[in-house]
N, C-alpha and C positions, 0 to 999 in steps of 0.2 A: 068035193071032198080031197082035192091036191093042197086046198089051204090050211088043212087040219094039221100036217106037221109042222107048217111053218107058225102058225097060232101054238101050237103045243111047245114048241120051242122058244117063243118068245115068254111063254108063262114061266117056263122053268128058269129060264136065264132071269126073270125077275125076282125069283124067291132068293132067299139067302141061307145059303149052306153053312156059313160059320157056327161052329158051335160054340156054345157060351162057355165062359171061363170061369173055374169055380173060383168063390171068392178068396179063399187062401191064397193060391196064386197073386190076385190082384192086390192083396192087402202085403205080400210080399215085395211087390215090385220096389218100393222106395228103398228098402233095406237092402235088396241087391244093387240097385243102382248106386249107391254110396253119396259120396259127395257131389255128385252130378245134380241131384234131384234136392239136397238140402244145402246146395252153395247160396250163399247171400248176395242178393243184387243190389248193388249201390243204389241209394234214391236218385231219382233224375231230378235235377233242379231245373225251374222254369225261369229264374232269374236270369237278367242280362249279363253277359260275361263283364269283370271290371274292365276297366280303361285301358290298363298295361298289363295283360294277363302273361305276355312273354317273360315278364320279369321272373315268372314263377320257377323257370329253370335258373335262373341265378347264373347266367350264362354273358361275360361284358361284352362279348364279341357281336352275339345276338341282339343285345340291348343296343348295342352303338348300331348295328345294321338298320334296324326297325325303327329307330328313332331318327337316322339319315333318311329312310325312306319316307317316314310321314312328313318331315321337314320340306323334301323337295319333289313330292308328287304332286304333278299337274291336274291329276284327276280327283284328287282331295279338295285341291284349292278350288277347281270348279264347282266341286261340289258344296262346298262352304260358300261360294259366291251365289251359289243358285239358291242354297238357303236363306241367306240374306235378301234375295230379291223377292223371295217368296213371302217373307216374316215383312216386308217392307208393302208388299201387296195386303196381306192381313190387316197391317195396321190403316192402309187407305182404305178397303172394307169397314172396319170399326168406325172410321171417321165418317158412316153415312149415319150412325147412329145420333149424333150430335146435330144441332140447325148449323147452317152455313151462312155465311156473312160476306158482305161485299162493302167495301168502304172505298168511294172514289172522291178524288179532290183534285182541283184543276184552276190554274191561273191564266188569264188572255192578256196580253198588253197590245194595244194597236195604236199607230200613230198614223193619221190622215195626212197627207201632204198636200191634198186638194182640196183648199176649203170651199167650203158652202157657203151661201150667202148667210147663212144664217150662224156659222160656227167662224171661230177666229181660226187664224193659220196656223196649221201645224198643230191641230188637235190631238190630244192624247188621251185614251182611254184605258182604264185597267178593271178587268171583270175578274170575280173569283167563282167556281162553282164547286159544290160537293155532293154528295149522295152517300146512302147507306141503305142496303137491302136485307134482309134476314128472310132465310127460306127453309122448310124443314117439311120433310117427307114423312108421312103418317105411314106405318108399315102395315097396310090392312092386308095385303095378300102375301107377305112373307118375303117379299124380294130383297130386303136388307137384309134379314135373318139367314135367308138361304145362301146368299153370297158370302156372309162372315162363315158361315157353317163350311162351306165350300174351300175358302181361303184357309179355314183352320185346318181342314182335311189336307190339302195343298201343302202346308208348311208340316204336318207330321210326315207326310209322304218325304218332302224333302229332307228332313232331320234323320229319317229312316235309311235314306239314302246315302247321306253323310257317315251315316254309323257304320253302314253295311261296306262303303269304300273303305274307311279307316280299318275295318276288321279283316276285309280282304287283303289289304296291302302290309297289313302287319302279319297277317298268315301268309 
C-alpha cells in the first residue's frame, strides 16, 4: 500500500494537461508574427566556390594580400607536390593494365694473351647477345583494378587537400 502514492504520482506525471489550442489562434499566428515567418531564405548552393572568390569584395589591398599569400605559402607548395606524387602513382598503377616488356642487349670483347696450342697468339673474340621478354598479368581477382581504384581515391583526396589548403590560405 505504500507504493500506491508513487504509482499514482507516476501516472499523473505521464498525463498531459496542456489544453488544445483553438484553430483560430493557430491560424492567426503567421499573420501576428509578420515578416519573421514570411521572410524568404536565400537558396543554398552546393556548387564549389569560384577560385578567386575574394575578388567579389573589389578591394585591391585584399587582392594583393591573398595573391602574395598564395604565391609564397609553403603548405600550398607541399600540397601541390603531394598531388603530383599521387598522380604519378596513379599513372604507375594504370600502367599495370598494359603488358610489360623487357629488352636487353650486350656485347662482349675478349682478348686471350695466353695462347693455347690450337689458337694463335693473342686471339680475340667478339660476341653479342640480345633478349626480349613480354609479360602480362591477367587480372582475375581484381588486384590491378583495386590498386587503380585506390590510387584514384588517393588522387581525389590529394586534390581536395590542395583545394582546401588554397581555400584556407585565401580565407
